[in-house]
TORKE-561324 format. One record per residue (C-alpha): x, y, z negated. Coordinates in steps of 0.25 Angstrom, whole numbers. Layout:
N
<<X, Y, Z>>,
...
***
This chain:
221
<<211, 75, -110>>,
<<200, 79, -119>>,
<<187, 72, -117>>,
<<174, 79, -114>>,
<<166, 83, -126>>,
<<151, 83, -129>>,
<<142, 92, -137>>,
<<128, 88, -139>>,
<<117, 97, -142>>,
<<102, 95, -142>>,
<<98, 102, -129>>,
<<111, 102, -122>>,
<<125, 94, -123>>,
<<138, 101, -119>>,
<<151, 94, -114>>,
<<164, 100, -115>>,
<<177, 96, -107>>,
<<189, 101, -113>>,
<<197, 96, -102>>,
<<192, 105, -92>>,
<<189, 118, -102>>,
<<196, 131, -97>>,
<<193, 138, -110>>,
<<187, 149, -104>>,
<<178, 151, -117>>,
<<165, 154, -109>>,
<<157, 145, -117>>,
<<161, 150, -132>>,
<<160, 165, -127>>,
<<146, 162, -121>>,
<<140, 153, -131>>,
<<148, 153, -144>>,
<<137, 147, -152>>,
<<138, 134, -144>>,
<<153, 135, -140>>,
<<163, 138, -151>>,
<<177, 133, -150>>,
<<180, 135, -165>>,
<<169, 125, -169>>,
<<168, 111, -169>>,
<<160, 106, -161>>,
<<163, 118, -153>>,
<<151, 116, -144>>,
<<137, 116, -151>>,
<<126, 115, -140>>,
<<115, 118, -149>>,
<<119, 131, -154>>,
<<112, 137, -141>>,
<<102, 134, -132>>,
<<104, 123, -120>>,
<<103, 134, -109>>,
<<113, 143, -116>>,
<<123, 131, -118>>,
<<121, 126, -103>>,
<<124, 141, -98>>,
<<137, 142, -106>>,
<<142, 129, -103>>,
<<138, 132, -87>>,
<<148, 145, -89>>,
<<160, 136, -93>>,
<<170, 139, -82>>,
<<178, 126, -83>>,
<<166, 115, -83>>,
<<171, 111, -97>>,
<<158, 113, -103>>,
<<145, 105, -97>>,
<<131, 103, -101>>,
<<127, 88, -103>>,
<<113, 87, -99>>,
<<104, 80, -110>>,
<<93, 70, -106>>,
<<82, 78, -111>>,
<<88, 92, -105>>,
<<80, 94, -92>>,
<<82, 109, -92>>,
<<92, 112, -81>>,
<<98, 123, -89>>,
<<103, 114, -99>>,
<<110, 104, -89>>,
<<123, 107, -83>>,
<<122, 117, -71>>,
<<122, 112, -57>>,
<<134, 113, -49>>,
<<136, 125, -41>>,
<<133, 125, -26>>,
<<144, 133, -22>>,
<<159, 128, -26>>,
<<165, 139, -32>>,
<<180, 143, -38>>,
<<179, 155, -47>>,
<<193, 162, -48>>,
<<194, 167, -63>>,
<<203, 179, -65>>,
<<215, 174, -73>>,
<<209, 160, -74>>,
<<205, 147, -68>>,
<<196, 144, -56>>,
<<182, 138, -59>>,
<<178, 129, -49>>,
<<162, 126, -48>>,
<<153, 118, -40>>,
<<156, 104, -34>>,
<<171, 102, -38>>,
<<179, 90, -38>>,
<<193, 91, -43>>,
<<202, 81, -36>>,
<<217, 77, -34>>,
<<224, 78, -21>>,
<<222, 63, -18>>,
<<206, 66, -19>>,
<<204, 60, -33>>,
<<192, 68, -39>>,
<<196, 71, -54>>,
<<183, 78, -57>>,
<<169, 83, -52>>,
<<165, 96, -57>>,
<<156, 107, -57>>,
<<165, 118, -63>>,
<<180, 118, -66>>,
<<190, 128, -70>>,
<<203, 126, -64>>,
<<216, 132, -68>>,
<<223, 143, -59>>,
<<234, 147, -68>>,
<<242, 134, -68>>,
<<243, 134, -83>>,
<<232, 125, -87>>,
<<236, 112, -95>>,
<<224, 106, -89>>,
<<225, 107, -74>>,
<<217, 109, -65>>,
<<208, 114, -77>>,
<<209, 127, -83>>,
<<212, 127, -98>>,
<<213, 141, -101>>,
<<228, 142, -99>>,
<<227, 154, -90>>,
<<225, 163, -102>>,
<<239, 159, -108>>,
<<245, 159, -95>>,
<<241, 173, -92>>,
<<236, 169, -78>>,
<<232, 181, -70>>,
<<225, 181, -57>>,
<<213, 189, -55>>,
<<205, 178, -47>>,
<<203, 185, -34>>,
<<203, 179, -21>>,
<<213, 183, -10>>,
<<208, 188, 4>>,
<<204, 175, 10>>,
<<194, 171, 21>>,
<<181, 163, 15>>,
<<177, 151, 21>>,
<<162, 146, 23>>,
<<160, 134, 14>>,
<<150, 123, 12>>,
<<145, 128, -2>>,
<<139, 114, -6>>,
<<151, 105, -4>>,
<<160, 99, -15>>,
<<174, 105, -18>>,
<<186, 96, -21>>,
<<197, 103, -29>>,
<<210, 96, -26>>,
<<220, 97, -37>>,
<<233, 98, -30>>,
<<244, 93, -39>>,
<<253, 104, -43>>,
<<245, 113, -34>>,
<<232, 120, -32>>,
<<217, 115, -33>>,
<<213, 114, -18>>,
<<198, 115, -16>>,
<<192, 107, -5>>,
<<178, 111, -2>>,
<<169, 123, -2>>,
<<173, 133, -13>>,
<<170, 148, -16>>,
<<181, 154, -22>>,
<<177, 165, -32>>,
<<186, 177, -36>>,
<<185, 184, -49>>,
<<180, 196, -42>>,
<<168, 189, -36>>,
<<174, 187, -21>>,
<<172, 173, -15>>,
<<179, 165, -5>>,
<<175, 152, 0>>,
<<184, 141, 5>>,
<<183, 125, 9>>,
<<198, 124, 4>>,
<<206, 131, -5>>,
<<217, 129, -15>>,
<<217, 135, -29>>,
<<230, 140, -36>>,
<<232, 132, -50>>,
<<247, 136, -52>>,
<<243, 150, -55>>,
<<254, 157, -46>>,
<<248, 157, -32>>,
<<249, 172, -25>>,
<<235, 168, -18>>,
<<227, 165, -31>>,
<<218, 159, -32>>,
<<223, 151, -20>>,
<<235, 142, -19>>,
<<247, 148, -12>>,
<<257, 137, -15>>,
<<265, 143, -26>>,
<<262, 131, -36>>,
<<273, 123, -27>>,
<<284, 134, -30>>,
<<281, 134, -45>>,
<<280, 119, -47>>,
<<266, 120, -53>>,
<<262, 107, -59>>,
<<247, 102, -61>>,
<<250, 90, -69>>,
<<244, 81, -59>>,
<<230, 89, -59>>,
***
């Protein structure tokens, strides 16, 4: 697996984790003078102001980009943004589910794989880097409007952590308070809900057990 890369500037240093990048291109479109995939190095932090770089990094949907705080940088706008107070799962139309907040990715046996503030999770079933989105939904021509079916929302304790359990050859089961946000702006809250990641559920974004019939494989993750 590729190692995290570090791009040091005079005011701000950017780190990049290629292992979890969903290749959404927000950085390249948002600040092309700093982020240019055709150049080497492809990230040059000093080509824009520290606040601009930090703002662009904060829009990275997968969390692959991050700001490494310099010892002399006391400005909070330069440092990595604080974790969201409410855990949210944004369902992207024809794309991944982006979880933000206090998220722990764990195996069904309870082993914590990663603690993160932001992660893009594959929904199409085609990613070669499950559970992370790697952009394969584009080539797979995954189609789903990212809407929520009619379901009763629950009262949640907004500031508690969420454990995202990676069911082997199955869904991601979110255990803990989570707001599910549809592409049309509608929101529903749940203490426990399973996200389809085989791409074939008839109740997307929720799992309906279809993965069992199609022999969906997650490669142990």
